[in-house]
Backbone as CSV, one residue per row, in Angstrom:
resi,resn,N_x,N_y,N_z,CA_x,CA_y,CA_z,C_x,C_y,C_z
1,MET,11.644,2.931,8.530,11.571,3.314,7.049,11.798,4.916,6.826
2,LYS,12.632,5.207,5.934,13.103,6.602,5.570,12.046,7.241,4.940
3,LYS,11.561,8.516,5.489,10.518,9.469,4.896,11.047,9.895,3.459
4,PRO,10.040,10.047,2.587,10.477,10.662,1.361,10.649,12.197,1.476
5,ASN,11.037,12.873,0.480,11.157,14.287,0.474,10.108,14.879,-0.165
6,LEU,9.970,16.322,0.172,9.027,17.134,-0.729,9.973,18.012,-1.676
7,TYR,9.639,18.159,-2.900,10.413,18.912,-3.785,9.489,19.822,-4.564
8,LEU,10.076,20.981,-4.933,9.594,21.877,-5.647,9.960,21.744,-7.207
9,ILE,9.187,21.242,-7.904,9.908,21.019,-9.421,9.197,22.324,-10.329
10,SER,10.062,22.903,-11.023,9.740,24.014,-11.897,10.257,23.885,-13.267
11,ASN,9.330,24.438,-14.413,9.718,24.503,-15.619,10.723,25.536,-15.851
12,SER,11.878,25.119,-16.467,12.959,26.174,-16.680,12.691,26.856,-18.111
13,GLN,11.773,26.368,-18.975,11.477,26.835,-20.348,10.602,28.133,-20.215
14,PRO,10.357,28.792,-21.347,9.461,29.938,-21.311,8.009,29.326,-20.961
15,ILE,7.182,29.993,-20.293,5.883,29.617,-19.758,4.961,30.350,-20.769
16,GLY,3.945,29.341,-21.290,2.918,30.124,-22.079,1.619,29.684,-21.401
17,TRP,0.415,29.896,-22.244,-0.926,29.512,-21.789,-1.030,27.744,-21.836
18,ASP,-1.819,27.409,-20.890,-2.058,26.020,-20.845,-0.845,25.292,-20.649
19,MET,-0.055,25.789,-19.630,1.173,25.092,-19.447,1.350,25.065,-17.803
20,TYR,1.894,24.130,-17.231,2.495,24.036,-15.791,3.573,24.970,-15.587
21,ASP,3.744,25.629,-14.622,5.118,26.363,-14.267,5.804,25.600,-13.155
22,SER,4.918,24.912,-12.312,5.548,24.372,-11.214,4.728,23.278,-10.443
23,ALA,5.247,22.564,-9.646,4.464,21.683,-8.596,5.169,21.247,-7.292
24,VAL,4.660,20.855,-6.453,5.287,20.227,-5.283,4.889,18.751,-5.282
25,VAL,6.259,17.899,-5.273,5.970,16.535,-5.403,6.637,15.692,-4.307
26,VAL,6.274,14.595,-4.286,7.040,13.602,-3.116,7.902,12.731,-3.949
27,ALA,9.033,12.691,-3.580,10.027,11.860,-4.139,11.326,11.428,-3.301
28,SER,12.086,10.457,-3.714,13.058,9.926,-2.778,14.263,10.837,-3.151
29,ASP,14.556,11.301,-4.280,15.630,12.044,-4.802,15.383,13.071,-5.943
30,GLU,16.342,13.950,-6.026,16.156,14.893,-7.182,15.773,14.263,-8.522
31,LYS,16.606,13.326,-8.892,16.380,12.524,-10.171,14.881,12.070,-10.408
32,SER,14.533,11.334,-9.268,13.078,11.051,-9.303,12.143,11.946,-9.498
33,ALA,12.250,13.149,-8.774,11.443,14.282,-8.801,11.160,14.831,-10.124
34,LYS,12.257,14.783,-10.912,12.353,15.316,-12.387,11.354,14.431,-13.212
35,LEU,11.246,13.329,-12.937,10.283,12.367,-13.812,9.057,12.314,-13.360
36,ILE,8.445,13.205,-12.474,7.103,13.034,-12.028,6.369,14.167,-12.747
37,TYR,5.337,13.760,-13.280,4.509,14.723,-14.257,3.592,15.563,-13.096
38,PRO,3.434,16.935,-13.429,2.936,17.645,-12.340,1.331,17.689,-12.256
39,SER,0.855,16.608,-12.929,-0.668,16.437,-12.716,-1.109,14.923,-12.874
40,ASP,-2.141,14.427,-12.663,-2.574,13.127,-12.696,-2.775,12.661,-14.092
41,THR,-2.979,13.518,-14.996,-3.247,13.456,-16.472,-2.264,12.246,-17.088
42,TYR,-1.020,12.400,-16.959,-0.118,11.571,-17.639,0.878,10.843,-16.609
43,ALA,0.353,10.955,-15.366,1.190,10.333,-14.223,1.454,8.781,-14.370
44,THR,0.278,8.045,-14.827,0.525,6.573,-15.017,1.414,6.264,-16.117
45,GLU,1.801,7.087,-17.098,2.715,6.837,-18.172,4.213,6.849,-17.722
46,SER,4.805,5.896,-17.632,6.327,5.751,-17.312,7.117,6.490,-18.085
47,GLU,6.740,6.768,-19.152,7.757,7.773,-20.005,6.886,8.842,-20.538
48,TRP,6.225,9.507,-19.750,5.203,10.612,-20.248,5.935,11.581,-21.262
49,TRP,7.324,11.820,-20.993,7.915,12.877,-21.868,7.907,12.473,-23.448
50,LYS,7.622,11.237,-23.708,7.350,10.658,-25.165,6.089,10.988,-25.685
51,ASN,5.126,11.491,-24.760,3.814,11.808,-25.284,3.814,13.426,-25.593
52,LYS,3.437,13.697,-27.033,3.602,15.113,-27.382,2.754,16.049,-26.702
53,TYR,1.525,15.543,-26.223,0.681,16.389,-25.478,0.940,16.599,-24.102
54,ALA,1.663,15.785,-23.427,2.215,15.759,-22.040,3.252,16.971,-22.000
55,VAL,4.350,16.972,-23.196,5.365,17.838,-23.158,4.878,19.211,-23.525
56,TRP,3.704,19.342,-24.355,3.171,20.449,-24.495,2.833,21.430,-23.307
57,ALA,2.362,20.857,-22.303,1.995,21.401,-21.137,2.971,21.552,-19.973
58,TRP,4.166,20.890,-20.179,5.251,20.736,-19.188,6.592,20.881,-19.893
59,CYS,7.637,20.308,-19.481,8.779,20.404,-20.259,9.553,18.974,-19.951
60,LEU,10.568,18.683,-20.672,11.368,17.468,-20.603,12.017,17.314,-19.246
61,PRO,12.224,16.050,-18.761,12.882,16.034,-17.554,14.113,16.715,-17.335
62,GLU,14.928,16.683,-18.280,16.267,17.586,-18.206,16.089,19.077,-18.059
63,GLN,14.807,19.392,-18.397,14.645,21.047,-18.277,13.926,21.331,-17.103
64,VAL,13.673,20.393,-16.051,13.091,20.522,-14.723,14.105,21.034,-13.739
65,GLU,13.687,22.118,-13.023,14.688,22.429,-12.167,13.961,21.965,-10.720
66,VAL,14.821,21.502,-9.836,14.428,20.989,-8.632,14.945,21.562,-7.303
67,THR,14.104,21.822,-6.340,14.572,22.579,-5.044,13.886,21.622,-3.767
68,LEU,14.878,21.097,-3.056,14.381,20.283,-1.977,13.581,21.211,-1.072
69,LEU,12.456,20.841,-0.552,11.620,21.723,0.462,11.713,21.102,1.895
70,GLY,11.905,19.959,1.998,11.933,19.184,3.274,11.431,17.717,3.382
71,LYS,11.106,17.355,4.392,10.587,15.786,4.429,9.121,15.902,4.267
72,ALA,8.465,14.600,3.672,7.174,14.540,3.447,6.502,13.954,4.752
73,GLY,5.220,14.271,4.829,4.548,13.567,5.846,4.194,12.240,5.662
74,ASN,3.779,11.404,6.627,3.601,9.909,6.579,2.375,9.689,5.720
75,ASP,1.586,10.505,5.433,0.304,10.247,4.715,0.511,10.440,3.240
76,LEU,1.764,10.932,2.900,2.049,11.217,1.383,2.978,9.944,0.815
77,LYS,2.738,9.770,-0.537,3.209,8.477,-1.001,4.262,9.114,-2.196
78,LEU,5.320,8.280,-2.311,6.217,8.488,-3.540,5.423,8.608,-4.992
79,GLY,5.839,9.759,-5.598,5.360,10.009,-6.883,4.002,11.059,-6.963
80,GLU,3.684,11.284,-5.599,2.261,12.086,-5.431,2.748,13.433,-5.764
81,VAL,1.642,13.968,-6.414,1.778,15.523,-6.543,0.926,16.291,-5.493
82,VAL,1.399,17.051,-4.659,0.830,17.716,-3.699,-0.041,18.867,-4.190
83,CYS,0.502,19.723,-5.117,-0.072,20.791,-5.592,0.643,21.188,-6.807
84,SER,0.105,21.834,-7.724,0.642,22.186,-9.094,0.050,23.618,-9.505
85,SER,0.840,24.348,-10.371,0.337,25.586,-10.930,0.219,25.563,-12.428
86,PHE,-0.888,25.883,-12.833,-1.205,25.660,-14.157,-1.686,26.926,-14.708
87,ASN,-1.229,27.501,-15.732,-1.542,28.853,-16.470,-2.436,28.485,-17.570
88,ALA,-3.911,28.515,-17.127,-5.189,28.451,-18.032,-5.089,29.533,-18.970
89,GLY,-5.454,29.099,-20.362,-5.365,30.428,-21.276,-6.838,30.252,-21.985
């Protein structure tokens, strides 16, 4: 079985208080990484970007910048958020 990748996802929009600026996530490809919400709060919603509260703290998938970091370990699952950066206000 092919190991998933680790990606750094970053918000390309201006960052304010109570917003995520980035996260490290587990995904099979860049497109999938853009669809992962940076916390567990809205992770179960398949289209979290339609939730105004989710978008308030993050950005739309098309505004996410993605950087491949490497391969994920065997203990990590697709869609998992390894860590995230939140600017509390």
